[in-house]
N, C-alpha and C positions, 0 to 999 in steps of 0.2 A: 832500662830497656823496655820493661813492661809498660811503663808510663807512655813511652813513645808509641808502642803498639796500640794502646787503647785510645790515645789522643788522636792518632791518625785514623783509626777506625771510626771514631765519633765524627771527626771532620768530614770524612768521606760520606758517612750516612747523612749528615746535614746538607751536603751538596747534592744529595739525591742519587748517589751511586748505588746500583743494585747490591743487595746484601752479600751475595757470593763474591762479587768483585771487591767490595769493601773489605771483607774478611781476608781474601787472598792477597790483595795489594798491601794492606797494613802489615800482615804477617811477613810477606816477602821483604818489605823494606826493613822491618825489625831484624830479621835473620841476616840480611845482607850487611846491615850496620854492625852486627856482632861478628861478621866474618864466617858465618856458617855456609858450607858449600850448598849452592842452590839446587844441586841434584837431589838434596833431601826433600825439597818441595814436591817434585814429581813423584818421588818414592812414596811419600806420605799420602799424597792425593790418591794414588793407585791403591795403597793399602787401605785407605778409608772406605773405598767402595768395593773392595775385594772380599765380599761376604755373601755366602749363599742365601742368608736370610733376606738380603735386600732384593732378591729376585721377586719376593712377594709384593714389593712396593709398586712396580709398574703394572703388575697383574691386578691387584686390588683397585688401583686407579682406573684401569680399563673396565673392570667389571662394574664399578660404580658409575662410570660414564655411560656404559651401555644401558644400565637400569634406569638412570636418570633421564636419558633422552627418550626412552619409550614411555609407555603408559602404566608402568608399574606403580609409580607414585600416585597416579589418579585412582587406581584400584585400591591401594592401601588407604588412601584418604576416605574412600567410600566405605570401606570396612570399618575404619575407626569411627566414622560418622554414624554407622548403623549401631555401634556399641554404645556411644556416649552422646550422640547428637540430641537426644531427647531431654537432656539436662539443661538448666538455665545456663546460658553461656557455654553450651556444649561444644560449639565449634572451637572454643579456646582449648578445651581438653583434646579435641580431635587434632588440633595443630601440634600439640605436644606428643600425643600418641603416634601420629603419623611420622613425626620427626624421629621418634624412637625406633619405629619399624624400619624406616629408611636408613637410619644410622647403622642398623645391623646388616645392611646390605652394602652401603657405599663406603664406609670408613672415612668419610670426608665431611667436614662441617659445611663448607661452601656448597657442595653438591646437595646435601640434605636441605639446606636453606632454599636453594634454587628450586629443587624438585617439589618440596611441600608448598613453598610460597606461590609458585606459578599455578598450582592446582587450587589452593585454598583462598587466595586473596580475592578473586572475583566473588566467591560465595560469602566471604566475611563482609565485604562491602554491601552486598545485596541485603544481608541480614541486619545491617545497621551498626556493626561493630566499629569502634573508634579506630580509624585507619592506622595511625602511628603506633598505637598500642598493639594492634594485631600484628603489624609488621615486626615490631620489636620482639614479640613473643615467638614468632617464627624464627627470627634470627637467634634468639636465645636457645630455642629448641635445637637449632643447628649445631650448637656446641657439643651436644650429646654424640654427634656423628664421629668424633675422634676418641670417645671414651668407651662406648659400647663396641665390642669387637665385631668385625675386624677393624683394626685401627692402624693407619699408616704411622702416626707418631709413636705408637707403642713398638712397632717393628724397628723404627730408627733408634729408639731408646735401648731396645734389647741388644742391638748391634753395638752401640757405644758402650753400654754397661756390661756387655757379655752376659746377659741374662736370658732366661727362657721366654720366647714369644708366647708359648702356650700358657704359661703361668700368668703372664701379664694379661692376656686375653681373658683368662678365667677370673682374675681379680678385678677386671674392669666392668664386669656385668652389673654388680650391685651398685657401685657408685653412679653408673649411667642411669640405672633405674631410679635412684634417689634424686638425681638431677631432674628427671622427668616428673617425679612426684612433687618436688619442690616448686617447679614451674607451674604445674597444674593447680596446685593449691593457691598460689598467688593469682592465677588467672580466674579461678572460681570466685575468690574474694572480690576481684575487680568486676566480674560479671554481675554479682549481686548489687554492688554499689552503683553500677551504671545501668542496671535493669536490662541486661541483654536478653533477647528472646530465647525461648526453648525451640528446639528443632522438631523434627517429625517424631511421632510416637514410636516407642520401642516395639520392634516387630521381630519375632524369631525367624520369620520367612525372609525378611530383608537381611538379617544378620547372616543367614545361611547362603543367600544368593551372593552377597558381597564377599563372604568368606571364600566361596568357590572361585569368584573372580580374582581375588587377591592371593589365592593359595600358592600359585607358582612363585610369586614374589616372596611370600612368607617362608617358603621352603628354602630359600637361599641361605639365610643364617643357620638354619637347622642342618643343612648339608655341610656348610663350612665349619661351624663350631662343633657339630657332632662328629665330623671326621677327624678334627684336630684332637678333641678331648678323648675320643675313643682310641686314638693311636693309629687310625686307618691311614692317615697321611699327615705330613708335616705342614706347618703354616704356609711354606712356600708352595708346596704341592696343592694345598687348599686354594691358594690364590689362582692357580691355573685351572683348577676344577671350577672355581667361581666364574672365570671368564667363559669357559665352555658352556656352563649352565646358562649364563646371561645371554650368550649368543643363541642357544637353543630356544630359550623362552621368547626372546625378542624377535627372532626371525621366523620361527615355525609354530609357536604356540599363540602368542599375542599378535604376531605379524604386524608390529607397529614400527619396524625399522626396515629400510631397504639396504642393499649392499652398498649403495652410495653413502647412506647415513653411517654405516659401519666404517667405511673408509675415512670419512671426516672425523669420526670419533677416535679412530686409531691415530690419526695425525695429532689431534688435540691432546690425547693421552700421552703420546710420545713426547710432545713439547713439555707438558707438565712434569713428566718423569725426568727429562733432561735437566730441567731447572732444579728439581729436588736433588738429583745426583750431583750436580755441580756444587750446590750448597754443601752437601755432605763431604765432597772431596776437599773443598777449600777449608771447611771447618775442621777436617781431620788434621790438616797442617797446623791450624791454630791450637787444637787440643794437644798435639805433640809438642809444640813450642812451649805452651804453658806448663805442661808436665815436666819438660826438661829444665825449665827455669824454677821448678818446684813452687809454682804459684798456688795450686790447690792446697798443698800442705800449709803454706804460709797463711793463706786465707782462713783455713780451718783453725789454726792456732790463734789467729787474731780474733775470730768470732768467739771461740771458746774462752778467750780472756775477758770478753765483755760480760759473760754470764755463764754460770755452771748449771743453770736450770735448763734441761732439755726442752721444756715447754716454751720458754722464752726464745731459745735459739731457733726452734722450728717455726715460731711466729715470724722471726726475722727472715728465715728461708722462704716462707710463704710470701712475705712482702716483696722479696727480691724477684720471685717468680712472677707475681702479678704485675710488678712494675716493668719487668722485661717484656712481658706479653703485651703491654700497652704500646711499645715502640718497635718490637721486632716480631715478624710472623712466626708461627708455631714451630715449623721444622727448624728454622735457623736458631731460634731461641733455645730449643731443645738441645741442639748440637753444641751450642756455646755453653749453656749452663751445666749440663750433665757432668762433664769432666771436672768442673770447678766445685760443684756442690756435693757430688756423690761422696768424695772422701770425707767431707764434713759430717754428713748425716750418718755415714757408717760408723764414725767415731762415737756417735750418740746411740748406737745400737739399733738404728733404723734399718730394716731389711731393704735391700736394693729394689725388690719387687714393690714393696710398699711405697718407696720413694718414687718409683716409676709411675705409679698411679697418681701420686700427689702432683708431680710435675706435669703430667699430661692433662689432668683436670685443671690445674692452675693456668697452664698456657691455653687451654681451650677457652677459658673465660676471656683471655686476651682477644678472642675473635669478635667480641662485642664491646671492646673498650677502645675508642678512637685514640690516636689517629690511624692505626693499622686496621683493626676491626673489619676483617674481610667479610664476615657474615652481615654486618650492617650495610656494607656497600652492595652486597648481593640483594639484600632485602629492599634497599632503596631502588635498585635497578628494576626489580620485579614489580614493586608497588608504585613506582614513579613518584615517590614521596621524597622531600628534601631530607638529607642525612641528619640535619640538625633536629628535625621533629622526631625522628626515630630514636636518636641518641637520648633525647630528654625522656622519652617513654620507656627506655630500657632499664632505668635505675632500679625499679622494684625487682625485676628478674635478675639483674646483676647482683643485688644483695642476697637474693635467694641462692644463687649459684656459689657465691663466696661462703655462705653458711654451710652448704654441702661440702665445700673444699675443707673447711675447718673440721667438719665431722670426719672426713677421710683422714685428716692429719692426726686427730686426737682420739678417735674411737675406732681403730682398725678392727677390733674384735667384733664390734657391732656390725661392721660392713662385711664381715665374713672373709676378710683378707687372709689367705693362707700363708703359712710360714715357709 
């Protein structure tokens, strides 16, 4: 019966059926063939989204959209440029740093790529940077958007694995910073090879002026994460605070959004949220089905029979995560893989929080690996470059991010991951 479920799921995916419908339809057919009452489907769909922690998902999506549509990203880029623009190839470092800044606001890889790309691409072209390489760097920097908190995938993982959102957020900071450092290092090497120009001279006055301009945006992660880690409010409450703060900044401080803009952003955020929630609901039925058929336990035993070396087994787990991220978008892959792989890694003594960081970083890399590669599509749209050119240029950054993932897997103490 398990074979029927997966074969039907793969067939529907190949036919281009949306992921939520493919998951729901294949599970429904498999359960019906087994004679399970179909009332179970609606019960499990409701149970899958009946979690207070998921309240944070639409709120963080809305907060990120509000900040992305305004001029927050432009001010963050100007501040990053004042700090590092004077270096050779400094705009490459600015791309990464701006991506990290915006990641701490939006919690979305695509939003980070779009916001930073639309601001930086014209300047990069003016300075003579190789267009495809610049676009690929911005797309790679966008992957940090789902690792540095707040992170929507981390919230989804926390709900599925019944773990603390706050601990996941706390342990996601250092891996996100390491991803940024890795990308910046590669960008600097390329800058010297290609003789990219230096920017304007370093100026304390410029740094202060741009900092003042970006300070309202920079305060967003301070308020969100400071409130969560200090215990002032929960992650779900922090998401609501983030929305109110984003509205305050966009409407009354920067004044770069109108009420009409806010209405359109609300509609778009609602649509995005509905899609994610539908995926979560249908995937909850799949997770329940696999658990009732004892598939995760059987898979764990099979993998453990291949090798008794935890290092080898974790390498296999990483390979599965990366391969899944190539073909399935982040939220769906997270919901499908977590119930299957979590029992396996816990048998190896891996902390569920540690595994949460591993799977989120691994699936974030999937945002730049075609054919799904949402960040590459966004970068292609922003730069008007063919996807094929950006895909070829992404390889060095892809290898750098995979290296950081392996560091996250095998050196958790170095990363400061708490137990």
